[in-house]
VOMI-704145 format. One record per residue (C-alpha): x, y, z; residue number from 1. Coordinates in pm, whole numbers. Example, Ala and Ser with C-alpha at 12.3 -4.5 7.8 and 13.67 -1.06 7.14 Angstrom:
<nodes>
<<1230,-450,780>,1>
<<1367,-106,714>,2>
</nodes>
This chain:
<nodes>
<<-3006,607,748>,1>
<<-2663,451,800>,2>
<<-2562,273,1120>,3>
<<-2296,396,1360>,4>
<<-2077,98,1271>,5>
<<-2082,202,904>,6>
<<-1959,552,992>,7>
<<-1690,408,1218>,8>
<<-1557,189,936>,9>
<<-1502,496,717>,10>
<<-1223,586,962>,11>
<<-1219,951,858>,12>
<<-953,1050,1120>,13>
<<-718,795,956>,14>
<<-685,1036,662>,15>
<<-449,1237,883>,16>
<<-185,967,831>,17>
<<-213,1007,452>,18>
<<-199,1388,458>,19>
<<179,1422,395>,20>
<<133,1337,26>,21>
<<-114,1623,-22>,22>
<<101,1867,177>,23>
<<418,1776,-14>,24>
<<239,1830,-345>,25>
<<108,2162,-213>,26>
<<453,2266,-91>,27>
<<620,2219,-431>,28>
<<334,2374,-630>,29>
<<398,2700,-815>,30>
<<50,2834,-896>,31>
<<-190,2715,-630>,32>
<<-556,2800,-678>,33>
<<-678,2844,-320>,34>
<<-1038,2737,-379>,35>
<<-924,2431,-573>,36>
<<-676,2345,-295>,37>
<<-957,2346,-38>,38>
<<-1191,2141,-259>,39>
<<-925,1881,-343>,40>
<<-827,1850,23>,41>
<<-1188,1789,131>,42>
<<-1264,1556,-159>,43>
<<-953,1348,-90>,44>
<<-934,1335,289>,45>
<<-1299,1357,391>,46>
<<-1454,1152,112>,47>
<<-1221,952,-118>,48>
<<-991,800,145>,49>
<<-1280,715,383>,50>
<<-1476,566,91>,51>
<<-1181,334,22>,52>
<<-1157,246,391>,53>
<<-1525,162,412>,54>
<<-1536,-39,90>,55>
<<-1233,-246,188>,56>
<<-1364,-299,541>,57>
<<-1692,-429,399>,58>
<<-1516,-704,203>,59>
<<-1241,-774,458>,60>
<<-1486,-813,746>,61>
<<-1199,-776,993>,62>
<<-1245,-911,1344>,63>
<<-913,-786,1483>,64>
<<-775,-431,1491>,65>
<<-736,-239,1166>,66>
<<-572,95,1092>,67>
<<-744,361,1299>,68>
<<-997,122,1458>,69>
<<-891,-98,1748>,70>
<<-1217,-287,1784>,71>
<<-1395,-286,1448>,72>
<<-1769,-355,1472>,73>
<<-1937,-604,1240>,74>
<<-1997,-464,894>,75>
<<-2338,-430,732>,76>
<<-2466,-374,380>,77>
<<-2515,-10,476>,78>
<<-2136,34,490>,79>
<<-2110,-73,125>,80>
<<-2364,188,15>,81>
<<-2219,458,241>,82>
<<-1876,404,85>,83>
<<-2026,443,-263>,84>
<<-2203,764,-157>,85>
<<-1873,905,-29>,86>
<<-1707,804,-357>,87>
<<-1975,987,-553>,88>
<<-1942,1302,-341>,89>
<<-1565,1302,-393>,90>
<<-1615,1281,-772>,91>
<<-1875,1557,-773>,92>
<<-1646,1786,-575>,93>
<<-1360,1755,-825>,94>
<<-1579,1771,-1135>,95>
<<-1440,2123,-1197>,96>
<<-1156,1951,-1387>,97>
<<-1210,1646,-1612>,98>
<<-858,1507,-1563>,99>
<<-867,1541,-1186>,100>
<<-1207,1373,-1191>,101>
<<-1067,1089,-1403>,102>
<<-772,1040,-1167>,103>
<<-1004,1035,-864>,104>
<<-1214,773,-1043>,105>
<<-907,559,-1123>,106>
<<-782,584,-765>,107>
<<-1122,475,-636>,108>
<<-1134,174,-870>,109>
<<-781,61,-779>,110>
<<-854,95,-407>,111>
<<-1167,-119,-452>,112>
<<-968,-386,-635>,113>
<<-742,-408,-330>,114>
<<-999,-600,-125>,115>
<<-1275,-700,-369>,116>
<<-1297,-1081,-382>,117>
<<-1297,-1091,-764>,118>
<<-952,-931,-781>,119>
<<-823,-889,-424>,120>
<<-482,-733,-489>,121>
<<-422,-763,-115>,122>
<<-348,-1137,-138>,123>
<<-43,-1079,-359>,124>
<<249,-975,-135>,125>
<<466,-780,-379>,126>
<<186,-672,-610>,127>
<<-21,-517,-331>,128>
<<286,-350,-181>,129>
<<386,-199,-515>,130>
<<37,-91,-621>,131>
<<-57,58,-284>,132>
<<268,258,-267>,133>
<<239,369,-629>,134>
<<-120,492,-608>,135>
<<-114,637,-256>,136>
<<216,808,-335>,137>
<<315,888,-696>,138>
<<-36,882,-844>,139>
<<-198,1080,-561>,140>
<<83,1338,-564>,141>
<<24,1400,-936>,142>
<<-353,1399,-891>,143>
<<-329,1663,-620>,144>
<<-74,1871,-815>,145>
<<-304,1872,-1117>,146>
<<-598,1986,-906>,147>
<<-405,2257,-721>,148>
<<-232,2415,-1017>,149>
<<-489,2383,-1295>,150>
<<-233,2268,-1550>,151>
<<-265,2035,-1848>,152>
<<-193,1664,-1779>,153>
<<114,1657,-2004>,154>
<<277,1922,-1785>,155>
<<299,1661,-1507>,156>
<<578,1494,-1703>,157>
<<828,1759,-1598>,158>
<<1123,1634,-1395>,159>
<<1056,1883,-1115>,160>
<<716,1722,-1061>,161>
<<794,1356,-1127>,162>
<<1090,1336,-886>,163>
<<902,1443,-569>,164>
<<609,1227,-681>,165>
<<839,925,-696>,166>
<<987,1015,-358>,167>
<<642,994,-200>,168>
<<601,639,-332>,169>
<<945,542,-205>,170>
<<847,677,137>,171>
<<528,469,134>,172>
<<697,155,2>,173>
<<923,175,305>,174>
<<650,230,561>,175>
<<368,20,413>,176>
<<476,-323,549>,177>
<<490,-171,899>,178>
<<116,-101,877>,179>
<<58,-476,833>,180>
<<299,-602,1096>,181>
<<40,-661,1371>,182>
<<-215,-827,1139>,183>
<<-26,-1149,1058>,184>
<<-269,-1381,1234>,185>
<<-580,-1243,1069>,186>
<<-416,-1212,727>,187>
<<-306,-1576,753>,188>
<<-657,-1691,843>,189>
<<-801,-1502,546>,190>
<<-537,-1620,299>,191>
<<-388,-1275,240>,192>
<<-17,-1332,199>,193>
<<90,-972,266>,194>
<<450,-857,225>,195>
<<488,-814,601>,196>
<<363,-1168,659>,197>
<<611,-1294,402>,198>
<<899,-1099,559>,199>
<<813,-1191,917>,200>
<<817,-950,1210>,201>
<<1190,-880,1227>,202>
<<1217,-897,848>,203>
<<955,-623,824>,204>
<<1157,-403,1059>,205>
<<1475,-467,859>,206>
<<1302,-403,526>,207>
<<1169,-70,653>,208>
<<1511,27,791>,209>
<<1672,-21,450>,210>
<<1408,165,251>,211>
<<1373,442,510>,212>
<<1750,501,499>,213>
<<1741,518,119>,214>
<<1439,750,130>,215>
<<1611,985,375>,216>
<<1920,1011,156>,217>
<<1719,1077,-161>,218>
<<1490,1330,8>,219>
<<1800,1504,146>,220>
<<1960,1521,-199>,221>
<<1634,1651,-347>,222>
<<1607,1931,-90>,223>
<<1972,2029,-133>,224>
<<1927,2041,-512>,225>
<<1594,2227,-520>,226>
<<1611,2426,-196>,227>
<<1919,2443,25>,228>
<<2116,2258,289>,229>
<<1911,2414,569>,230>
<<1588,2262,435>,231>
<<1759,1923,395>,232>
<<1887,1944,753>,233>
<<1541,2043,874>,234>
<<1397,1734,705>,235>
<<1648,1508,881>,236>
<<1571,1680,1212>,237>
<<1197,1641,1156>,238>
<<1241,1268,1096>,239>
<<1451,1213,1409>,240>
<<1152,1142,1639>,241>
<<1032,880,1390>,242>
<<1373,712,1384>,243>
<<1397,728,1762>,244>
<<1060,563,1822>,245>
<<1118,307,1544>,246>
<<1441,180,1701>,247>
<<1290,191,2050>,248>
<<1009,-34,1923>,249>
<<1251,-255,1728>,250>
<<1465,-323,2038>,251>
<<1154,-409,2241>,252>
<<1020,-633,1962>,253>
<<1342,-836,1955>,254>
<<1284,-924,2320>,255>
<<907,-951,2324>,256>
<<688,-1005,2015>,257>
<<380,-897,2215>,258>
<<473,-532,2159>,259>
<<418,-580,1785>,260>
<<57,-472,1817>,261>
<<-203,-217,1712>,262>
<<-103,43,1973>,263>
<<264,61,1876>,264>
<<181,62,1505>,265>
<<-63,352,1542>,266>
<<187,538,1759>,267>
<<454,508,1488>,268>
<<200,620,1226>,269>
<<100,920,1438>,270>
<<458,1032,1501>,271>
<<555,987,1136>,272>
<<249,1168,999>,273>
<<282,1456,1247>,274>
<<652,1509,1175>,275>
<<599,1497,798>,276>
<<289,1717,807>,277>
<<468,1983,1011>,278>
<<776,1970,788>,279>
<<577,2004,464>,280>
<<373,2291,611>,281>
<<699,2469,696>,282>
<<827,2394,347>,283>
<<511,2541,197>,284>
<<534,2855,410>,285>
<<901,2888,324>,286>
</nodes>
């Protein structure tokens, strides 16, 4: 019914890079309902995220590499409908809770506004950066927490929940421009003045350095306050491969801009996601 190219544009494996937000929310949850945790995970990573990928790909019509897809095939109308089907399945899966359903719906609408030509948040450098980090971090963290714990929405306003939710957005605000760093040519052609394009290649590296350093300090303080020094130290240790590869890439990029490409970006994403996923799993088991 749907072409192979449509399924490829959903980029389901790319959800792995977004998994740390779910795992962090799971790790700090107090009363996890196991069946709800499984349903929310599937609805988010197998259906909602891919639906957003597919919808945005349909309107972007990228010709160069995009996140998780080095050589994107031409898009068809089938991709548009497939993305809507995945959206609908995600909503049906979380219909066990009205507020979770509403938050899934809001996330889906915001993600569509990112690339839809009538709104196209993506063309606003600071607006797209802020909104993407807010909804993929803070909003998603709360959405997942609500689904896992079966609490009332007003209970999300507790400091113990809001602080880690904000930390996830800070983490994404730091890393988000790096996901755009190899797309400057295509973004320029399309008129999308992304934050990375505005900062330039080295400016993007420097921006990420500053925010990543701030994020590390604040995460460390959070873990010391709510857990112990050992957990904070483990977090720093878990992030060391990310820092190592980042500076290795930065040094190479100063000498040769050709290394600012899809392969290096995906490698940084993979290392970062793997380190964070493993750390948050350990935190949950702890």
